[in-house]
C-alpha positions in Angstrom: 2.7 4.8 31.6 1.7 4.4 28.4 -1.8 2.7 29.7 -3.3 5.1 27.4 -1.7 4.8 24.7 -2.4 8.2 21.8 -4.7 11.1 23.5 -6.4 13.4 20.8 -3.4 16.0 21.5 -0.9 14.0 21.1 -2.5 13.7 17.2 -3.1 17.5 17.4 1.2 17.7 17.8 2.1 15.0 15.4 0.0 17.4 13.3 1.6 20.3 14.4 4.8 19.5 13.7 4.0 17.4 10.0 2.9 21.0 9.2 5.8 23.3 10.8 8.7 21.0 8.9 6.8 20.7 5.7 5.4 23.3 5.3 1.0 23.6 4.1 1.5 23.9 0.0 3.4 20.5 0.2 1.0 18.9 2.8 -1.4 18.3 -0.5 1.3 17.3 -2.9 3.0 14.3 -0.7 -0.7 13.1 0.2 -1.7 12.9 -2.9 1.8 9.9 -4.1 1.4 8.4 -1.3 -2.3 7.9 -2.3 -1.3 6.8 -5.4 1.7 5.4 -4.6 -0.2 2.8 -2.0 -3.5 2.1 -5.2 -0.8 1.3 -7.4 0.5 -0.9 -4.8 -2.5 -2.5 -3.7 -3.5 -3.0 -7.8 0.2 -5.0 -7.6 -0.6 -6.6 -5.1 -3.6 -8.4 -6.2 -2.8 -9.3 -10.1 0.2 -11.8 -7.9 -3.0 -12.9 -5.6 -4.4 -13.4 -9.2 -1.7 -14.9 -10.7 -0.9 -17.6 -8.8 -5.3 -18.2 -7.9 -5.6 -19.1 -11.4 -4.9 -22.9 -12.1 -2.6 -24.2 -14.7 -3.7 -26.1 -17.2 -1.7 -29.3 -17.1 0.1 -30.2 -21.0 -1.4 -33.3 -21.8 1.7 -35.8 -23.3 2.4 -35.9 -26.9 1.9 -39.6 -27.8 3.4 -39.3 -30.7 6.7 -38.2 -29.8 9.1 -41.5 -28.6 
């Protein structure tokens, strides 16, 4: 039934539907904002990964306090 998956004409139909629904003027703005959002998400994920991978120095016990 779904043996061939997506064929080129499927993608063409999807592209035409997007153009009809959103209009050709709004699509570049939408793609630009989506790209910015993905870039921000990627940088935040990298920052979180770097933060968790950074070794934390153990605090030495203070011998003066008893």
